[in-house]
C-alpha positions, -999 to +999 in steps of 0.1 A: +525-593+051+515-612+082+487-648+073+456-625+090+462-596+066+468-620+037+436-636+049+415-603+047+430-593+011+418-624-002+388-622+011+388-585+000+394-595-035+367-624-037+341-597-024+350-572-047+350-598-074+315-609-065+306-570-065+319-565-102+303-598-114+264-579-095+272-551-115+280-565-147+251-585-149+230-557-140+246-535-168+248-562-195+207-572-190+196-537-188+180-536-222+148-544-233+146-584-239+115-584-260+132-557-287+165-578-284+144-607-298+121-590-319+152-576-338+168-609-338+143-625-361+137-591-380+176-586-390+184-610-411+226-602-419+230-599-383+211-629-372+244-648-366+256-620-344+226-618-324+224-652-318+255-655-302+245-627-281+212-640-267+236-668-259+257-651-238+230-633-223+210-662-210+247-674-200+245-644-176+209-645-169+214-684-155+247-669-133+225-645-119+201-668-109+224-688-094+239-660-074+203-652-064+196-690-053+228-690-031+221-660-013+182-663-011+186-668+028+195-633+034+161-619+011+141-595+033+108-584+030+113-552+043+144-545+024+126-560-010+097-536-006+126-506-001+142-517-035+109-515-051+099-486-038+128-471-052+127-487-085+164-500-085+169-529-111+184-548-080+172-582-060+179-583-021+212-605-025+228-582-048+224-553-025+239-564+002+267-580-018+274-546-031+273-531+007+291-556+029+315-560-003+321-520-005+327-520+031+352-548+036+369-534+009+370-499+028+380-520+061+408-535+038+425-508+023+422-486+056+440-511+075+467-517+046+474-479+040+476-466+080+489-499+095+460-495+121+426-513+121+406-479+134+409-462+099+393-490+081+370-496+106+355-457+105+355-464+066+338-495+065+310-479+090+308-449+062+308-475+031+281-498+047+258-462+058+262-445+022+240-475+002+213-472+028+214-433+030+212-433-013+185-460-012+164-436+010+169-405-010+161-424-039+132-432-024+122-402-010+131-381-047+108-408-063+078-401-037+082-367-044+078-367-083+050-392-077+029-369-052+036-338-083+018-360-109-006-374-094-030-348-100-024-348-136-031-385-133-061-384-120-074-353-142-062-382-171-081-408-158-112-386-152-110-380-186-107-412-200-136-426-173-159-396-188-145-409-226-162-442-220-133-462-205-129-487-178-106-477-144-082-504-161-084-487-194-077-455-177-047-463-162-034-482-195-041-447-209-015-430-177+014-456-189+016-446-223+007-408-214+027-398-183+063-401-174+081-422-147+074-426-120+038-426-125+041-446-155+062-471-142+040-478-110+007-478-130+024-506-153+027-526-124-005-522-118-020-533-152+005-563-148-004-576-117-043-571-130-034-593-159-018-620-138-048-627-118-048-597-086-074-580-081-076-543-090-082-531-053-052-553-044-029-542-068-040-506-063-030-514-025+005-524-036+006-491-050-002-472-022+026-496-001+055-485-023+042-451-028+037-442+005+014-407+002-016-396+018-035-388-009-028-417-028-045-435-002-074-413-002-077-421-042-073-461-034-097-461-005-118-443-027-117-468-056-124-497-032-155-481-017-168-479-053-159-514-062-181-527-031-210-502-031-207-489-066-209-454-077-200-428-107-160-431-108-156-403-126-172-377-101-154-392-071-120-386-090-131-355-097-139-346-059-105-364-049-085-342-073-100-312-062-091-319-026-058-326-035-051-293-054-065-275-023-037-293-002-011-290-024-019-253-024-020-252+012+013-274+022+028-246-006+023-219+011+032-234+049+066-243+030+069-206+019+061-194+059+081-217+073+117-210+047+134-190+073+131-215+101+142-246+080+175-226+066+181-211+101+185-246+114+207-261+087+228-224+092+232-231+126+239-268+120+269-265+096+281-231+114+300-252+147+316-271+117+330-243+099+341-225+132+362-256+143+377-259+108+386-223+109+399-224+144+420-254+132+438-238+106+444-205+125+458-227+155+459-265+151+478-276+189+448-258+201+423-279+186+441-312+184+439-311+222+401-317+220+407-351+204+432-364+229+419-394+250+409-382+286+378-358+296+385-331+266+374-361+246+337-358+260+337-320+244+334-327+206+314-357+213+287-335+232+289-312+206+281-329+181+253-347+197+237-316+204+239-304+168+224-335+156+194-334+184+190-298+172+188-300+141+163-324+140+143-305+163+143-275+143+133-294+113+105-313+131+087-281+143+090-261+111+074-293+098+032-290+099+014-316+086-016-308+062 
């Protein structure tokens, strides 16, 4: 093994160890700390065992805090907001350690097994992109589930207001009665208000995390009501009816555009299926397209055209309501 390979392998092992430490800390600290502390004093026979576990957890917490403090220069407000939108229990340094560690691990493995840096670079690129894609998919999935819950949230808040509760008490009812992600997000709002943030500002923070036009309408109405006054129950009733009509209209539009959207998926996948079948039937004929030279421009241009066509079809079939 050459000196460069040894250095690369050593760095790879160090980064993988850091990634495993981060994941271990997240899994080991994933429980309810308040509940554990209550049980420590409530169950006398297991007091010693729980005390030892509490000390080990405190040590892991200190280790995690030191790790985040050392890498605090990598903090990014945009990435931190994305992690909050996905509700991932990770800090920005921890996410970057996992991302770059997996990329370097794939780079080293691909380089060592193929004796060439090109496969390793390809695997490293894929390993670097996959966490970002998974993060965006988690954000989209969570926003979609919140959108489906929003009308029920408004109905519950409206009923609480008509029963004589304040707006903050109505949100506390939402945190108890609704499922995630609505309960999690409104729990954050209640905690921010408890820490001294004004309710309109806490709701604007919620709107920034969710990025939903219907929620923006609700937050704007509440902000205006705080400034000029008015009957909040009547306002929420009108907004709820508007959101329901928009959801109904959006469902009708999605049904009408189903054929166009799935045609785009089919046309995007079909070239790869045909290319795979041709490779099985006549590998030498297809292999010439990937040889260095003028023929290499054909698959590259085809892939670029497929990507552009796919996003064009999806953009045409996407109608804003």
